[in-house]
Every structure is written in C-alpha cells, then in structure tokens.
mmCIF file of the N, C-alpha and C atoms, coordinates in Angstrom:
data_MODEL
# 
_entry.id   MODEL 
# 
loop_
_atom_site.group_PDB 
_atom_site.id 
_atom_site.type_symbol 
_atom_site.label_atom_id 
_atom_site.label_alt_id 
_atom_site.label_comp_id 
_atom_site.label_asym_id 
_atom_site.label_entity_id 
_atom_site.label_seq_id 
_atom_site.pdbx_PDB_ins_code 
_atom_site.Cartn_x 
_atom_site.Cartn_y 
_atom_site.Cartn_z 
_atom_site.occupancy 
_atom_site.B_iso_or_equiv 
_atom_site.pdbx_formal_charge 
_atom_site.auth_seq_id 
_atom_site.auth_comp_id 
_atom_site.auth_asym_id 
_atom_site.auth_atom_id 
_atom_site.pdbx_PDB_model_num 
ATOM 1   N N  . UNK A 1 1  ? 89.808  87.786 102.977 1.00 0.00 ? 1  UNK A N  1 
ATOM 2   C CA . UNK A 1 1  ? 90.649  86.705 102.840 1.00 0.00 ? 1  UNK A CA 1 
ATOM 3   C C  . UNK A 1 1  ? 92.073  87.453 102.692 1.00 0.00 ? 1  UNK A C  1 
ATOM 4   N N  . UNK A 1 2  ? 92.917  87.335 103.621 1.00 0.00 ? 2  UNK A N  1 
ATOM 5   C CA . UNK A 1 2  ? 94.037  87.769 103.654 1.00 0.00 ? 2  UNK A CA 1 
ATOM 6   C C  . UNK A 1 2  ? 94.718  87.660 102.013 1.00 0.00 ? 2  UNK A C  1 
ATOM 7   N N  . UNK A 1 3  ? 96.145  88.655 101.829 1.00 0.00 ? 3  UNK A N  1 
ATOM 8   C CA . UNK A 1 3  ? 96.728  88.417 100.950 1.00 0.00 ? 3  UNK A CA 1 
ATOM 9   C C  . UNK A 1 3  ? 97.698  87.202 100.286 1.00 0.00 ? 3  UNK A C  1 
ATOM 10  N N  . UNK A 1 4  ? 97.611  86.852 99.448  1.00 0.00 ? 4  UNK A N  1 
ATOM 11  C CA . UNK A 1 4  ? 98.107  85.876 99.213  1.00 0.00 ? 4  UNK A CA 1 
ATOM 12  C C  . UNK A 1 4  ? 99.319  85.559 98.620  1.00 0.00 ? 4  UNK A C  1 
ATOM 13  N N  . UNK A 1 5  ? 100.417 85.386 99.586  1.00 0.00 ? 5  UNK A N  1 
ATOM 14  C CA . UNK A 1 5  ? 102.047 85.571 99.370  1.00 0.00 ? 5  UNK A CA 1 
ATOM 15  C C  . UNK A 1 5  ? 102.465 84.204 98.258  1.00 0.00 ? 5  UNK A C  1 
ATOM 16  N N  . UNK A 1 6  ? 103.553 85.107 97.246  1.00 0.00 ? 6  UNK A N  1 
ATOM 17  C CA . UNK A 1 6  ? 104.061 83.789 96.299  1.00 0.00 ? 6  UNK A CA 1 
ATOM 18  C C  . UNK A 1 6  ? 105.071 83.731 96.566  1.00 0.00 ? 6  UNK A C  1 
ATOM 19  N N  . UNK A 1 7  ? 106.236 82.913 97.007  1.00 0.00 ? 7  UNK A N  1 
ATOM 20  C CA . UNK A 1 7  ? 108.042 82.993 96.770  1.00 0.00 ? 7  UNK A CA 1 
ATOM 21  C C  . UNK A 1 7  ? 108.584 82.824 95.343  1.00 0.00 ? 7  UNK A C  1 
ATOM 22  N N  . UNK A 1 8  ? 109.047 83.335 94.793  1.00 0.00 ? 8  UNK A N  1 
ATOM 23  C CA . UNK A 1 8  ? 109.627 84.140 93.355  1.00 0.00 ? 8  UNK A CA 1 
ATOM 24  C C  . UNK A 1 8  ? 110.102 82.614 92.896  1.00 0.00 ? 8  UNK A C  1 
ATOM 25  N N  . UNK A 1 9  ? 110.818 82.194 94.342  1.00 0.00 ? 9  UNK A N  1 
ATOM 26  C CA . UNK A 1 9  ? 112.050 80.727 94.370  1.00 0.00 ? 9  UNK A CA 1 
ATOM 27  C C  . UNK A 1 9  ? 111.150 79.357 93.976  1.00 0.00 ? 9  UNK A C  1 
ATOM 28  N N  . UNK A 1 10 ? 109.599 79.304 94.422  1.00 0.00 ? 10 UNK A N  1 
ATOM 29  C CA . UNK A 1 10 ? 109.006 78.289 93.932  1.00 0.00 ? 10 UNK A CA 1 
ATOM 30  C C  . UNK A 1 10 ? 108.365 78.281 92.616  1.00 0.00 ? 10 UNK A C  1 
ATOM 31  N N  . UNK A 1 11 ? 108.735 79.226 92.345  1.00 0.00 ? 11 UNK A N  1 
ATOM 32  C CA . UNK A 1 11 ? 107.732 79.323 90.829  1.00 0.00 ? 11 UNK A CA 1 
ATOM 33  C C  . UNK A 1 11 ? 108.497 78.064 89.954  1.00 0.00 ? 11 UNK A C  1 
ATOM 34  N N  . UNK A 1 12 ? 109.514 77.264 90.255  1.00 0.00 ? 12 UNK A N  1 
ATOM 35  C CA . UNK A 1 12 ? 109.840 76.660 89.302  1.00 0.00 ? 12 UNK A CA 1 
ATOM 36  C C  . UNK A 1 12 ? 109.391 75.311 89.793  1.00 0.00 ? 12 UNK A C  1 
ATOM 37  N N  . UNK A 1 13 ? 108.683 75.349 90.366  1.00 0.00 ? 13 UNK A N  1 
ATOM 38  C CA . UNK A 1 13 ? 107.897 74.093 91.293  1.00 0.00 ? 13 UNK A CA 1 
ATOM 39  C C  . UNK A 1 13 ? 106.405 74.017 90.620  1.00 0.00 ? 13 UNK A C  1 
ATOM 40  N N  . UNK A 1 14 ? 105.888 75.207 90.050  1.00 0.00 ? 14 UNK A N  1 
ATOM 41  C CA . UNK A 1 14 ? 104.602 75.532 89.311  1.00 0.00 ? 14 UNK A CA 1 
ATOM 42  C C  . UNK A 1 14 ? 103.798 75.906 89.812  1.00 0.00 ? 14 UNK A C  1 
ATOM 43  N N  . UNK A 1 15 ? 104.612 77.392 91.058  1.00 0.00 ? 15 UNK A N  1 
ATOM 44  C CA . UNK A 1 15 ? 103.375 78.162 91.387  1.00 0.00 ? 15 UNK A CA 1 
ATOM 45  C C  . UNK A 1 15 ? 103.017 79.559 90.860  1.00 0.00 ? 15 UNK A C  1 
ATOM 46  N N  . UNK A 1 16 ? 103.645 79.353 89.163  1.00 0.00 ? 16 UNK A N  1 
ATOM 47  C CA . UNK A 1 16 ? 103.705 80.641 89.175  1.00 0.00 ? 16 UNK A CA 1 
ATOM 48  C C  . UNK A 1 16 ? 102.398 80.200 87.402  1.00 0.00 ? 16 UNK A C  1 
ATOM 49  N N  . UNK A 1 17 ? 102.217 79.398 87.563  1.00 0.00 ? 17 UNK A N  1 
ATOM 50  C CA . UNK A 1 17 ? 100.634 78.579 86.730  1.00 0.00 ? 17 UNK A CA 1 
ATOM 51  C C  . UNK A 1 17 ? 99.978  79.567 87.427  1.00 0.00 ? 17 UNK A C  1 
ATOM 52  N N  . UNK A 1 18 ? 99.468  79.074 89.025  1.00 0.00 ? 18 UNK A N  1 
ATOM 53  C CA . UNK A 1 18 ? 98.529  78.999 89.770  1.00 0.00 ? 18 UNK A CA 1 
ATOM 54  C C  . UNK A 1 18 ? 98.847  80.673 90.476  1.00 0.00 ? 18 UNK A C  1 
ATOM 55  N N  . UNK A 1 19 ? 99.767  81.442 90.238  1.00 0.00 ? 19 UNK A N  1 
ATOM 56  C CA . UNK A 1 19 ? 99.674  82.897 90.680  1.00 0.00 ? 19 UNK A CA 1 
ATOM 57  C C  . UNK A 1 19 ? 99.006  83.687 89.346  1.00 0.00 ? 19 UNK A C  1 
ATOM 58  N N  . UNK A 1 20 ? 98.973  83.437 87.968  1.00 0.00 ? 20 UNK A N  1 
ATOM 59  C CA . UNK A 1 20 ? 98.770  83.369 87.054  1.00 0.00 ? 20 UNK A CA 1 
ATOM 60  C C  . UNK A 1 20 ? 97.001  83.452 86.509  1.00 0.00 ? 20 UNK A C  1 
ATOM 61  N N  . UNK A 1 21 ? 96.830  82.405 87.220  1.00 0.00 ? 21 UNK A N  1 
ATOM 62  C CA . UNK A 1 21 ? 95.540  81.583 86.537  1.00 0.00 ? 21 UNK A CA 1 
ATOM 63  C C  . UNK A 1 21 ? 94.301  82.710 88.237  1.00 0.00 ? 21 UNK A C  1 
ATOM 64  N N  . UNK A 1 22 ? 94.973  82.732 89.079  1.00 0.00 ? 22 UNK A N  1 
ATOM 65  C CA . UNK A 1 22 ? 94.316  83.377 90.330  1.00 0.00 ? 22 UNK A CA 1 
ATOM 66  C C  . UNK A 1 22 ? 94.382  84.351 89.889  1.00 0.00 ? 22 UNK A C  1 
ATOM 67  N N  . UNK A 1 23 ? 94.979  85.545 89.401  1.00 0.00 ? 23 UNK A N  1 
ATOM 68  C CA . UNK A 1 23 ? 94.685  86.037 89.019  1.00 0.00 ? 23 UNK A CA 1 
ATOM 69  C C  . UNK A 1 23 ? 94.045  87.065 87.983  1.00 0.00 ? 23 UNK A C  1 
ATOM 70  N N  . UNK A 1 24 ? 93.851  86.304 86.752  1.00 0.00 ? 24 UNK A N  1 
ATOM 71  C CA . UNK A 1 24 ? 93.348  86.340 86.003  1.00 0.00 ? 24 UNK A CA 1 
ATOM 72  C C  . UNK A 1 24 ? 91.833  85.629 86.135  1.00 0.00 ? 24 UNK A C  1 
ATOM 73  N N  . UNK A 1 25 ? 91.687  84.761 86.849  1.00 0.00 ? 25 UNK A N  1 
ATOM 74  C CA . UNK A 1 25 ? 90.376  84.464 87.816  1.00 0.00 ? 25 UNK A CA 1 
ATOM 75  C C  . UNK A 1 25 ? 89.676  85.563 88.864  1.00 0.00 ? 25 UNK A C  1 
ATOM 76  N N  . UNK A 1 26 ? 90.552  86.075 89.923  1.00 0.00 ? 26 UNK A N  1 
ATOM 77  C CA . UNK A 1 26 ? 90.103  86.574 90.601  1.00 0.00 ? 26 UNK A CA 1 
ATOM 78  C C  . UNK A 1 26 ? 90.950  87.744 91.477  1.00 0.00 ? 26 UNK A C  1 
ATOM 79  N N  . UNK A 1 27 ? 91.121  88.301 89.846  1.00 0.00 ? 27 UNK A N  1 
ATOM 80  C CA . UNK A 1 27 ? 91.610  90.269 89.800  1.00 0.00 ? 27 UNK A CA 1 
ATOM 81  C C  . UNK A 1 27 ? 91.244  91.191 90.711  1.00 0.00 ? 27 UNK A C  1 
ATOM 82  N N  . UNK A 1 28 ? 90.254  91.184 91.809  1.00 0.00 ? 28 UNK A N  1 
ATOM 83  C CA . UNK A 1 28 ? 90.024  91.132 93.461  1.00 0.00 ? 28 UNK A CA 1 
ATOM 84  C C  . UNK A 1 28 ? 90.339  91.111 94.385  1.00 0.00 ? 28 UNK A C  1 
ATOM 85  N N  . UNK A 1 29 ? 91.488  89.795 94.093  1.00 0.00 ? 29 UNK A N  1 
ATOM 86  C CA . UNK A 1 29 ? 92.290  89.490 94.842  1.00 0.00 ? 29 UNK A CA 1 
ATOM 87  C C  . UNK A 1 29 ? 93.715  89.671 95.199  1.00 0.00 ? 29 UNK A C  1 
ATOM 88  N N  . UNK A 1 30 ? 94.090  89.752 97.192  1.00 0.00 ? 30 UNK A N  1 
ATOM 89  C CA . UNK A 1 30 ? 95.286  90.645 96.594  1.00 0.00 ? 30 UNK A CA 1 
ATOM 90  C C  . UNK A 1 30 ? 96.699  89.661 96.562  1.00 0.00 ? 30 UNK A C  1 
ATOM 91  N N  . UNK A 1 31 ? 97.077  89.559 95.619  1.00 0.00 ? 31 UNK A N  1 
ATOM 92  C CA . UNK A 1 31 ? 98.232  88.748 95.561  1.00 0.00 ? 31 UNK A CA 1 
ATOM 93  C C  . UNK A 1 31 ? 99.954  89.713 95.738  1.00 0.00 ? 31 UNK A C  1 
ATOM 94  N N  . UNK A 1 32 ? 100.956 88.597 95.797  1.00 0.00 ? 32 UNK A N  1 
ATOM 95  C CA . UNK A 1 32 ? 101.904 89.378 95.890  1.00 0.00 ? 32 UNK A CA 1 
ATOM 96  C C  . UNK A 1 32 ? 102.690 88.453 96.036  1.00 0.00 ? 32 UNK A C  1 
ATOM 97  N N  . UNK A 1 33 ? 104.405 88.868 94.296  1.00 0.00 ? 33 UNK A N  1 
ATOM 98  C CA . UNK A 1 33 ? 105.175 87.824 94.472  1.00 0.00 ? 33 UNK A CA 1 
ATOM 99  C C  . UNK A 1 33 ? 105.983 88.491 95.533  1.00 0.00 ? 33 UNK A C  1 
ATOM 100 N N  . UNK A 1 34 ? 107.307 87.472 96.554  1.00 0.00 ? 34 UNK A N  1 
ATOM 101 C CA . UNK A 1 34 ? 108.250 88.504 96.970  1.00 0.00 ? 34 UNK A CA 1 
ATOM 102 C C  . UNK A 1 34 ? 109.430 87.003 96.744  1.00 0.00 ? 34 UNK A C  1 
ATOM 103 N N  . UNK A 1 35 ? 110.244 87.461 96.638  1.00 0.00 ? 35 UNK A N  1 
ATOM 104 C CA . UNK A 1 35 ? 111.689 86.946 96.855  1.00 0.00 ? 35 UNK A CA 1 
ATOM 105 C C  . UNK A 1 35 ? 112.095 85.375 97.814  1.00 0.00 ? 35 UNK A C  1 
ATOM 106 N N  . UNK A 1 36 ? 111.574 85.565 98.323  1.00 0.00 ? 36 UNK A N  1 
ATOM 107 C CA . UNK A 1 36 ? 111.551 84.740 99.638  1.00 0.00 ? 36 UNK A CA 1 
ATOM 108 C C  . UNK A 1 36 ? 110.646 84.643 100.820 1.00 0.00 ? 36 UNK A C  1 
ATOM 109 N N  . UNK A 1 37 ? 109.759 83.582 101.358 1.00 0.00 ? 37 UNK A N  1 
ATOM 110 C CA . UNK A 1 37 ? 109.008 83.612 102.254 1.00 0.00 ? 37 UNK A CA 1 
ATOM 111 C C  . UNK A 1 37 ? 109.577 83.192 103.487 1.00 0.00 ? 37 UNK A C  1 
ATOM 112 N N  . UNK A 1 38 ? 110.990 82.733 103.897 1.00 0.00 ? 38 UNK A N  1 
ATOM 113 C CA . UNK A 1 38 ? 111.246 81.973 104.720 1.00 0.00 ? 38 UNK A CA 1 
ATOM 114 C C  . UNK A 1 38 ? 110.867 80.600 104.880 1.00 0.00 ? 38 UNK A C  1 
ATOM 115 N N  . UNK A 1 39 ? 109.961 80.366 104.011 1.00 0.00 ? 39 UNK A N  1 
ATOM 116 C CA . UNK A 1 39 ? 109.405 78.241 103.711 1.00 0.00 ? 39 UNK A CA 1 
ATOM 117 C C  . UNK A 1 39 ? 110.401 77.687 103.327 1.00 0.00 ? 39 UNK A C  1 
ATOM 118 N N  . UNK A 1 40 ? 111.548 77.937 103.612 1.00 0.00 ? 40 UNK A N  1 
ATOM 119 C CA . UNK A 1 40 ? 112.342 76.868 102.526 1.00 0.00 ? 40 UNK A CA 1 
ATOM 120 C C  . UNK A 1 40 ? 112.094 75.436 102.774 1.00 0.00 ? 40 UNK A C  1 
ATOM 121 N N  . UNK A 1 41 ? 111.903 74.926 103.504 1.00 0.00 ? 41 UNK A N  1 
ATOM 122 C CA . UNK A 1 41 ? 112.026 73.209 103.702 1.00 0.00 ? 41 UNK A CA 1 
ATOM 123 C C  . UNK A 1 41 ? 110.639 72.944 103.216 1.00 0.00 ? 41 UNK A C  1 
ATOM 124 N N  . UNK A 1 42 ? 109.672 73.632 103.231 1.00 0.00 ? 42 UNK A N  1 
ATOM 125 C CA . UNK A 1 42 ? 108.384 73.294 102.110 1.00 0.00 ? 42 UNK A CA 1 
ATOM 126 C C  . UNK A 1 42 ? 108.909 74.030 100.877 1.00 0.00 ? 42 UNK A C  1 
ATOM 127 N N  . UNK A 1 43 ? 109.257 74.839 100.542 1.00 0.00 ? 43 UNK A N  1 
ATOM 128 C CA . UNK A 1 43 ? 109.311 75.838 99.535  1.00 0.00 ? 43 UNK A CA 1 
ATOM 129 C C  . UNK A 1 43 ? 110.095 74.302 98.578  1.00 0.00 ? 43 UNK A C  1 
ATOM 130 N N  . UNK A 1 44 ? 111.055 73.835 98.585  1.00 0.00 ? 44 UNK A N  1 
ATOM 131 C CA . UNK A 1 44 ? 111.976 73.516 97.386  1.00 0.00 ? 44 UNK A CA 1 
ATOM 132 C C  . UNK A 1 44 ? 111.659 72.413 97.170  1.00 0.00 ? 44 UNK A C  1 
ATOM 133 N N  . UNK A 1 45 ? 110.478 71.528 98.076  1.00 0.00 ? 45 UNK A N  1 
ATOM 134 C CA . UNK A 1 45 ? 109.524 70.143 97.844  1.00 0.00 ? 45 UNK A CA 1 
ATOM 135 C C  . UNK A 1 45 ? 108.372 70.315 97.150  1.00 0.00 ? 45 UNK A C  1 
ATOM 136 N N  . UNK A 1 46 ? 107.306 70.798 97.006  1.00 0.00 ? 46 UNK A N  1 
ATOM 137 C CA . UNK A 1 46 ? 106.158 71.862 96.842  1.00 0.00 ? 46 UNK A CA 1 
ATOM 138 C C  . UNK A 1 46 ? 106.424 73.052 96.376  1.00 0.00 ? 46 UNK A C  1 
ATOM 139 N N  . UNK A 1 47 ? 105.049 73.245 95.520  1.00 0.00 ? 47 UNK A N  1 
ATOM 140 C CA . UNK A 1 47 ? 104.474 73.877 95.262  1.00 0.00 ? 47 UNK A CA 1 
ATOM 141 C C  . UNK A 1 47 ? 103.872 74.958 96.534  1.00 0.00 ? 47 UNK A C  1 
ATOM 142 N N  . UNK A 1 48 ? 103.867 76.141 96.879  1.00 0.00 ? 48 UNK A N  1 
ATOM 143 C CA . UNK A 1 48 ? 103.275 76.571 98.063  1.00 0.00 ? 48 UNK A CA 1 
ATOM 144 C C  . UNK A 1 48 ? 103.270 78.239 97.805  1.00 0.00 ? 48 UNK A C  1 
ATOM 145 N N  . UNK A 1 49 ? 102.035 78.732 99.012  1.00 0.00 ? 49 UNK A N  1 
ATOM 146 C CA . UNK A 1 49 ? 101.682 79.911 98.935  1.00 0.00 ? 49 UNK A CA 1 
ATOM 147 C C  . UNK A 1 49 ? 101.911 80.249 100.224 1.00 0.00 ? 49 UNK A C  1 
ATOM 148 N N  . UNK A 1 50 ? 101.965 81.591 100.515 1.00 0.00 ? 50 UNK A N  1 
ATOM 149 C CA . UNK A 1 50 ? 101.782 81.486 101.859 1.00 0.00 ? 50 UNK A CA 1 
ATOM 150 C C  . UNK A 1 50 ? 100.417 82.910 102.159 1.00 0.00 ? 50 UNK A C  1 
ATOM 151 N N  . UNK A 1 51 ? 99.579  82.800 103.339 1.00 0.00 ? 51 UNK A N  1 
ATOM 152 C CA . UNK A 1 51 ? 98.087  83.466 103.320 1.00 0.00 ? 51 UNK A CA 1 
ATOM 153 C C  . UNK A 1 51 ? 97.953  84.237 104.493 1.00 0.00 ? 51 UNK A C  1 
ATOM 154 N N  . UNK A 1 52 ? 98.271  85.799 104.153 1.00 0.00 ? 52 UNK A N  1 
ATOM 155 C CA . UNK A 1 52 ? 98.545  85.846 105.302 1.00 0.00 ? 52 UNK A CA 1 
ATOM 156 C C  . UNK A 1 52 ? 99.750  85.834 105.716 1.00 0.00 ? 52 UNK A C  1 
ATOM 157 N N  . UNK A 1 53 ? 100.002 86.096 107.043 1.00 0.00 ? 53 UNK A N  1 
ATOM 158 C CA . UNK A 1 53 ? 101.202 85.929 107.848 1.00 0.00 ? 53 UNK A CA 1 
ATOM 159 C C  . UNK A 1 53 ? 101.966 84.576 108.142 1.00 0.00 ? 53 UNK A C  1 
ATOM 160 N N  . UNK A 1 54 ? 100.854 83.646 107.930 1.00 0.00 ? 54 UNK A N  1 
ATOM 161 C CA . UNK A 1 54 ? 100.883 82.467 109.042 1.00 0.00 ? 54 UNK A CA 1 
ATOM 162 C C  . UNK A 1 54 ? 101.090 80.950 107.276 1.00 0.00 ? 54 UNK A C  1 
ATOM 163 N N  . UNK A 1 55 ? 99.583  81.239 107.166 1.00 0.00 ? 55 UNK A N  1 
ATOM 164 C CA . UNK A 1 55 ? 98.932  80.600 107.096 1.00 0.00 ? 55 UNK A CA 1 
ATOM 165 C C  . UNK A 1 55 ? 99.530  79.568 105.581 1.00 0.00 ? 55 UNK A C  1 
ATOM 166 N N  . UNK A 1 56 ? 100.132 78.786 105.597 1.00 0.00 ? 56 UNK A N  1 
ATOM 167 C CA . UNK A 1 56 ? 100.661 78.245 104.518 1.00 0.00 ? 56 UNK A CA 1 
ATOM 168 C C  . UNK A 1 56 ? 99.968  76.849 103.790 1.00 0.00 ? 56 UNK A C  1 
ATOM 169 N N  . UNK A 1 57 ? 99.821  76.760 102.899 1.00 0.00 ? 57 UNK A N  1 
ATOM 170 C CA . UNK A 1 57 ? 99.108  76.440 101.671 1.00 0.00 ? 57 UNK A CA 1 
ATOM 171 C C  . UNK A 1 57 ? 100.059 75.585 100.679 1.00 0.00 ? 57 UNK A C  1 
ATOM 172 N N  . UNK A 1 58 ? 100.170 73.955 101.035 1.00 0.00 ? 58 UNK A N  1 
ATOM 173 C CA . UNK A 1 58 ? 101.129 73.688 99.252  1.00 0.00 ? 58 UNK A CA 1 
ATOM 174 C C  . UNK A 1 58 ? 100.589 72.635 98.961  1.00 0.00 ? 58 UNK A C  1 
ATOM 175 N N  . UNK A 1 59 ? 100.885 71.889 98.253  1.00 0.00 ? 59 UNK A N  1 
ATOM 176 C CA . UNK A 1 59 ? 100.820 71.010 97.260  1.00 0.00 ? 59 UNK A CA 1 
ATOM 177 C C  . UNK A 1 59 ? 101.595 70.273 96.270  1.00 0.00 ? 59 UNK A C  1 
ATOM 178 N N  . UNK A 1 60 ? 101.386 68.654 96.048  1.00 0.00 ? 60 UNK A N  1 
ATOM 179 C CA . UNK A 1 60 ? 102.376 68.564 95.637  1.00 0.00 ? 60 UNK A CA 1 
ATOM 180 C C  . UNK A 1 60 ? 102.469 68.841 93.930  1.00 0.00 ? 60 UNK A C  1 
ATOM 181 N N  . UNK A 1 61 ? 101.543 69.650 93.512  1.00 0.00 ? 61 UNK A N  1 
ATOM 182 C CA . UNK A 1 61 ? 101.186 69.807 91.263  1.00 0.00 ? 61 UNK A CA 1 
ATOM 183 C C  . UNK A 1 61 ? 100.450 70.886 91.496  1.00 0.00 ? 61 UNK A C  1 
ATOM 184 N N  . UNK A 1 62 ? 100.633 72.172 90.653  1.00 0.00 ? 62 UNK A N  1 
ATOM 185 C CA . UNK A 1 62 ? 100.238 73.637 90.790  1.00 0.00 ? 62 UNK A CA 1 
ATOM 186 C C  . UNK A 1 62 ? 98.707  73.332 90.477  1.00 0.00 ? 62 UNK A C  1 
ATOM 187 N N  . UNK A 1 63 ? 98.149  71.822 89.969  1.00 0.00 ? 63 UNK A N  1 
ATOM 188 C CA . UNK A 1 63 ? 96.470  71.801 89.950  1.00 0.00 ? 63 UNK A CA 1 
ATOM 189 C C  . UNK A 1 63 ? 96.211  71.373 91.340  1.00 0.00 ? 63 UNK A C  1 
ATOM 190 N N  . UNK A 1 64 ? 96.661  70.804 92.016  1.00 0.00 ? 64 UNK A N  1 
ATOM 191 C CA . UNK A 1 64 ? 95.824  70.990 93.770  1.00 0.00 ? 64 UNK A CA 1 
ATOM 192 C C  . UNK A 1 64 ? 96.480  71.904 94.475  1.00 0.00 ? 64 UNK A C  1 
ATOM 193 N N  . UNK A 1 65 ? 97.608  72.359 94.088  1.00 0.00 ? 65 UNK A N  1 
ATOM 194 C CA . UNK A 1 65 ? 97.174  73.827 95.024  1.00 0.00 ? 65 UNK A CA 1 
ATOM 195 C C  . UNK A 1 65 ? 96.265  74.951 94.515  1.00 0.00 ? 65 UNK A C  1 
ATOM 196 N N  . UNK A 1 66 ? 95.972  74.758 92.975  1.00 0.00 ? 66 UNK A N  1 
ATOM 197 C CA . UNK A 1 66 ? 94.982  75.890 92.989  1.00 0.00 ? 66 UNK A CA 1 
ATOM 198 C C  . UNK A 1 66 ? 93.637  75.216 93.237  1.00 0.00 ? 66 UNK A C  1 
ATOM 199 N N  . UNK A 1 67 ? 93.403  74.606 93.503  1.00 0.00 ? 67 UNK A N  1 
ATOM 200 C CA . UNK A 1 67 ? 91.764  73.573 93.743  1.00 0.00 ? 67 UNK A CA 1 
ATOM 201 C C  . UNK A 1 67 ? 92.481  74.045 94.915  1.00 0.00 ? 67 UNK A C  1 
ATOM 202 N N  . UNK A 1 68 ? 92.979  73.292 95.733  1.00 0.00 ? 68 UNK A N  1 
ATOM 203 C CA . UNK A 1 68 ? 93.486  74.564 97.733  1.00 0.00 ? 68 UNK A CA 1 
ATOM 204 C C  . UNK A 1 68 ? 92.805  75.449 97.538  1.00 0.00 ? 68 UNK A C  1 
ATOM 205 N N  . UNK A 1 69 ? 93.864  76.700 96.885  1.00 0.00 ? 69 UNK A N  1 
ATOM 206 C CA . UNK A 1 69 ? 93.156  78.043 97.188  1.00 0.00 ? 69 UNK A CA 1 
ATOM 207 C C  . UNK A 1 69 ? 91.652  78.013 96.879  1.00 0.00 ? 69 UNK A C  1 
ATOM 208 N N  . UNK A 1 70 ? 91.707  77.611 95.696  1.00 0.00 ? 70 UNK A N  1 
ATOM 209 C CA . UNK A 1 70 ? 89.865  77.968 95.356  1.00 0.00 ? 70 UNK A CA 1 
ATOM 210 C C  . UNK A 1 70 ? 88.579  77.661 96.340  1.00 0.00 ? 70 UNK A C  1 
ATOM 211 N N  . UNK A 1 71 ? 89.346  76.253 96.321  1.00 0.00 ? 71 UNK A N  1 
ATOM 212 C CA . UNK A 1 71 ? 88.483  76.185 98.064  1.00 0.00 ? 71 UNK A CA 1 
ATOM 213 C C  . UNK A 1 71 ? 88.304  76.682 99.452  1.00 0.00 ? 71 UNK A C  1 
ATOM 214 N N  . UNK A 1 72 ? 89.564  78.018 99.329  1.00 0.00 ? 72 UNK A N  1 
ATOM 215 C CA . UNK A 1 72 ? 89.887  77.747 100.890 1.00 0.00 ? 72 UNK A CA 1 
ATOM 216 C C  . UNK A 1 72 ? 89.143  79.384 100.612 1.00 0.00 ? 72 UNK A C  1 
ATOM 217 N N  . UNK A 1 73 ? 89.385  80.053 99.608  1.00 0.00 ? 73 UNK A N  1 
ATOM 218 C CA . UNK A 1 73 ? 88.474  81.541 98.690  1.00 0.00 ? 73 UNK A CA 1 
ATOM 219 C C  . UNK A 1 73 ? 87.255  80.750 99.234  1.00 0.00 ? 73 UNK A C  1 
ATOM 220 N N  . UNK A 1 74 ? 86.410  79.776 98.855  1.00 0.00 ? 74 UNK A N  1 
ATOM 221 C CA . UNK A 1 74 ? 85.418  79.603 99.128  1.00 0.00 ? 74 UNK A CA 1 
ATOM 222 C C  . UNK A 1 74 ? 84.701  79.670 97.895  1.00 0.00 ? 74 UNK A C  1 
# 
C-alpha cells in the first residue's frame, strides 16, 4: 500500500485519532502529516486521508475512517 497522508487541518475533524491508532497498530505503514492536501471541499466536512497521489478515503467519523482504512489495507 502507498503512503497515507493526513491533512493537519483535518485533525480537528477526528483524523488525528486515526493517525495515532494506525501508527500504533501498523508501525510499518508509511504515514505522513501535511499542512494541506488541497482537498479542502472534502476536508472541511469529513475525516479524510489521501493514499498515494490521488486516492481519497473519507468518512463522516474517525471510527468509520479507521474501518475503511483497515479494509483498504486488507
């Protein structure tokens, strides 16, 4: 799986807890925090991450985002 990128501005929507949980559960997974990912229309409404250069995964809650990421990882 490609690197997971987190928007720091999205942390207030709950993605910070997902970042911490993923780091603890999958320490070998490459994760990166960025100031802005340029997906502002989505970022202001939901928890979201960017996988690789183009794949966006979003969810209305941190718990759902975490489940979607775990499912995506396999």
